[in-house]
Rosetta silent file (secondary structure, phi, psi, omega in degrees, C-alpha in Angstrom):
SEQUENCE: XXXXXXXXXXXXXXXXXXXXXXXXXXXXXXXXXXXXXXXXXXXXXXXXXXXXXXXXXXXXXXXXXXXXXXXXXXXXXXXXXXXXXXXXXXX
SCORE:     score description
SCORE:     0.000 S_00000001
   1 L     0.000  -42.102 -172.848  -17.547   -1.430  -29.331 S_00000001
   2 H   -69.441  -22.172 -178.669  -13.944   -0.619  -30.095 S_00000001
   3 H   -56.740  -40.909 -176.373  -12.639   -4.022  -28.931 S_00000001
   4 H  -119.688   32.416 -174.181  -13.911   -5.776  -32.059 S_00000001
   5 H   -58.695  -38.251 -178.667  -14.306   -2.827  -34.389 S_00000001
   6 H   -63.923  -44.190  178.515  -12.435   -4.503  -37.223 S_00000001
   7 H   -61.944  -42.655 -170.998  -14.647   -7.577  -37.109 S_00000001
   8 H   -80.103  -42.584 -170.181  -17.825   -5.570  -36.819 S_00000001
   9 H  -124.978  -11.549 -175.307  -17.383   -2.598  -39.149 S_00000001
  10 L   -68.187  -25.624 -179.787  -14.212   -2.759  -41.228 S_00000001
  11 L  -115.345   36.099  177.554  -15.884   -4.879  -43.899 S_00000001
  12 L   -55.057  139.228 -177.047  -19.330   -3.292  -43.855 S_00000001
  13 L   -93.861   -3.888  175.118  -21.186   -4.164  -47.044 S_00000001
  14 E  -152.252  155.733  176.935  -23.154   -0.907  -47.176 S_00000001
  15 L   -69.551  130.397 -179.049  -22.876    2.715  -46.099 S_00000001
  16 L   -72.122  -13.307 -178.909  -24.732    3.213  -42.832 S_00000001
  17 L   -94.011  -52.513 -174.421  -25.866    6.654  -43.984 S_00000001
  18 L  -109.624   -3.993 -179.917  -27.092    6.220  -47.589 S_00000001
  19 L    67.401   13.434  174.989  -27.163    2.404  -47.815 S_00000001
  20 L   -62.736  140.399  178.860  -24.979    2.385  -50.943 S_00000001
  21 E   -66.547  145.104  177.456  -23.327   -1.000  -51.428 S_00000001
  22 L  -125.017  122.253  174.398  -19.644   -1.317  -50.534 S_00000001
  23 L   -84.506  160.037 -179.958  -17.376   -3.898  -52.124 S_00000001
  24 L   -53.203  -35.761 -178.017  -14.291   -5.036  -50.177 S_00000001
  25 L   -82.057   -8.657  178.516  -12.064   -2.859  -52.396 S_00000001
  26 L   -74.609  139.366  176.618  -14.250    0.253  -51.938 S_00000001
  27 L   -75.313  143.897  174.335  -12.983    2.863  -49.552 S_00000001
  28 E  -140.466  168.789 -177.443  -15.046    3.608  -46.482 S_00000001
  29 E  -151.419  154.344  179.645  -14.486    5.741  -43.399 S_00000001
  30 E   -86.189  138.179  176.757  -15.990    5.965  -39.930 S_00000001
  31 L   -72.131  139.308  175.178  -18.417    8.764  -39.179 S_00000001
  32 L   -78.704  -10.518 -179.233  -17.398   11.067  -36.345 S_00000001
  33 L   -86.208  -43.298 -176.775  -21.082   11.401  -35.461 S_00000001
  34 L  -130.893    4.598  176.230  -22.050    7.770  -34.863 S_00000001
  35 L    62.211   24.897  178.265  -18.795    5.813  -35.446 S_00000001
  36 L  -101.925  153.504  178.962  -20.415    3.773  -38.207 S_00000001
  37 E   -71.265  135.105  178.301  -18.820    3.069  -41.606 S_00000001
  38 E  -133.858  159.777  176.978  -19.889    5.441  -44.363 S_00000001
  39 E   -76.014  167.019 -177.036  -18.971    5.927  -48.008 S_00000001
  40 H   -68.618  -28.820  176.386  -16.687    8.775  -49.024 S_00000001
  41 H   -65.424  -41.146  178.534  -19.576   10.763  -50.537 S_00000001
  42 H   -70.140  -33.039  176.184  -21.354   10.722  -47.180 S_00000001
  43 H   -64.511  -40.605  178.740  -18.105   11.669  -45.426 S_00000001
  44 H   -61.387  -42.668  177.505  -17.796   14.686  -47.707 S_00000001
  45 H   -65.226  -38.392  177.736  -21.347   15.729  -46.772 S_00000001
  46 H   -61.299  -44.362 -179.283  -20.535   15.139  -43.100 S_00000001
  47 H   -64.715  -21.631  179.973  -17.479   17.393  -43.355 S_00000001
  48 L   -81.899  -11.388 -179.327  -19.658   20.192  -44.778 S_00000001
  49 L   -67.311  141.860 -177.335  -21.822   20.335  -41.651 S_00000001
  50 L   -64.026  -25.550 -179.238  -21.211   23.469  -39.557 S_00000001
  51 L   -91.864    1.546 -176.678  -20.665   21.452  -36.374 S_00000001
  52 H   -57.035  -45.852 -179.246  -18.154   19.060  -37.963 S_00000001
  53 H   -57.312  -43.596  179.695  -14.986   20.728  -36.576 S_00000001
  54 H   -68.706  -44.091 -178.599  -16.255   20.510  -33.000 S_00000001
  55 H   -64.882  -40.258 -179.322  -17.679   17.016  -33.380 S_00000001
  56 H   -66.815  -38.544  176.217  -14.485   15.706  -34.992 S_00000001
  57 H   -62.451  -43.313  178.794  -12.341   17.133  -32.170 S_00000001
  58 H   -65.232  -36.968  179.965  -14.624   15.478  -29.632 S_00000001
  59 H   -63.364  -38.473  178.599  -14.513   12.196  -31.566 S_00000001
  60 H   -60.120  -50.956 -179.725  -10.715   12.110  -31.353 S_00000001
  61 H   -63.018  -42.910 -178.696  -10.791   12.481  -27.579 S_00000001
  62 H   -63.625  -48.696 -176.929  -13.678   10.072  -27.152 S_00000001
  63 H   -70.240  -30.669  176.242  -12.250    7.276  -29.247 S_00000001
  64 H   -68.608  -37.720  176.679   -8.828    7.624  -27.653 S_00000001
  65 H   -64.469  -43.768 -176.881  -10.429    7.343  -24.205 S_00000001
  66 H   -67.859  -45.931 -171.959  -12.444    4.293  -25.243 S_00000001
  67 H   -94.300  -21.002 -173.927   -9.682    2.450  -27.057 S_00000001
  68 L    58.368   29.334  177.402   -6.574    3.766  -25.307 S_00000001
  69 L  -108.513  157.209  179.145   -5.007    3.790  -28.769 S_00000001
  70 L   -77.342  136.854  178.920   -3.064    6.526  -30.441 S_00000001
  71 L   -55.621  -32.514 -175.176   -4.920    8.643  -33.028 S_00000001
  72 L   -90.301    3.664  177.282   -2.030    8.215  -35.464 S_00000001
  73 L   -69.036  111.936 -174.452   -1.974    4.396  -35.313 S_00000001
  74 L   -65.033  -11.076  175.916   -2.719    3.490  -38.968 S_00000001
  75 L  -107.155    6.524 -173.742   -4.459    0.284  -37.881 S_00000001
  76 L   -90.034  156.913  178.713   -6.372    1.954  -35.074 S_00000001
  77 L   -56.564  -45.628 -178.321  -10.034    2.675  -34.564 S_00000001
  78 L   -63.987  -42.133 -178.434   -9.442    6.425  -34.159 S_00000001
  79 H   -55.771  -39.316 -174.438   -7.380    6.663  -37.337 S_00000001
  80 H   -77.466    2.276  170.442  -10.240    5.305  -39.456 S_00000001
  81 H   -83.086  -15.639 -173.678  -12.475    8.240  -38.528 S_00000001
  82 L  -127.896  -10.650  179.476  -10.215   10.481  -40.616 S_00000001
  83 L  -132.296  128.890 -178.807   -8.515    8.266  -43.193 S_00000001
  84 L   -62.701  154.002  177.815  -10.329    5.946  -45.624 S_00000001
  85 E  -143.466  165.613  175.831   -9.750    2.214  -45.492 S_00000001
  86 L  -121.001  166.203  179.319  -10.805   -0.898  -47.405 S_00000001
  87 L   -72.065  126.463  177.443  -11.887   -4.330  -46.223 S_00000001
  88 L  -117.336   82.029 -179.258   -8.903   -6.545  -45.533 S_00000001
  89 L   -72.128  139.341  177.616  -10.402   -9.989  -45.071 S_00000001
  90 L  -115.656  155.721  174.114   -8.105  -12.574  -43.587 S_00000001
  91 L    97.129    0.000    0.000   -8.289  -16.299  -43.710 S_00000001
């Protein structure tokens, strides 16, 4: 999944949790639960879950194992689980 994550999920047109529409300029973030793009309102609700601290720690390790990328890489798959991003269409 992580090989083509930008192609597949960086420009998602709706939140995978609440189905709210997302424009290219709207911020989105990856869920630590299912690695799907969600809106910031759904991320806030996700962060309020009691198991979020444990799940987020596990997500860091898991995505680093899968991608072999550094968590702090601002263009990396792992980074976008914790920092919002917008669609950057090329071409």
